[in-house]
C-alpha positions, 0 to 999 in steps of 0.5 A: 892936151899939149903940155909945154916943152920942156916939162918941169916935174916936181920930186918930193923931199926924201924920195927916190926916182928913176927915169927911163925912155922908149923910142916910139917913132922912126925919127931920132929921139933925144930926152935931156934931164936937167936939174938947176941948169945942170944936165943929169942925163941925155937919152938917145934912140929911134925905132918902134919900141926901142929902149933909149940909152945914154952915151955910156949905154945905161938905160935909166937915170936914178937919184934921191932927194933930201929936199924937194926938187924939180927936174926939167925934161926936154923932149926933142927929135931929128931926122938925122942922128946928129941933128939938128934937133927940134922940140917935140910936142908933149901930148900925154902926161899922166900920173897913176900912183907913183908912176908918171908917163909922158908921151911925145909927138915928133910930127903933127899926126897926134899919134904919140909916136916920138918918145915914151918916158916913165918916171917912178918916184917912191918915198924913202920912208915907204921903201924903208918900211917895205911898202 
C-alpha cells in the first residue's frame, strides 16, 4: 500500500532515535530528514545494498526528545547524482516493536528497489533501566 511522501513519523517524549538508510536501486537516492522545517540530515547513495551517507560521511542520524516530536522523511531519486530529484513512492511502512522500516520505489515496478530506511526508537526510561 502506497503511503504519502513525505512521510511524517511521530517520536514519543523522552525517547532516543536513530535513522539509517540503504540504497536498494541503481538510481541515485536521497532521503531528507527534517523537524519543524529544519533539515536534520540528508542521506545520499546508489547501488544494491549500499549504505547511504551524509555529505560528512556519517551513516546515521540520531537524536533525543524531551517532548513528543514529529520527523518528516522525504524520499527522492534521480538518474544523475546532482538531480533533478523526483519523489519516490513509499510502498512499505511497517513497525515491529521499536523498529520501523520504510521501503521506497523509484520506478513503477513495485519491487521496493529505491531506499530502505530503518528507524529505531527507544524510551529513555527503558534504556536507563537496562531494557
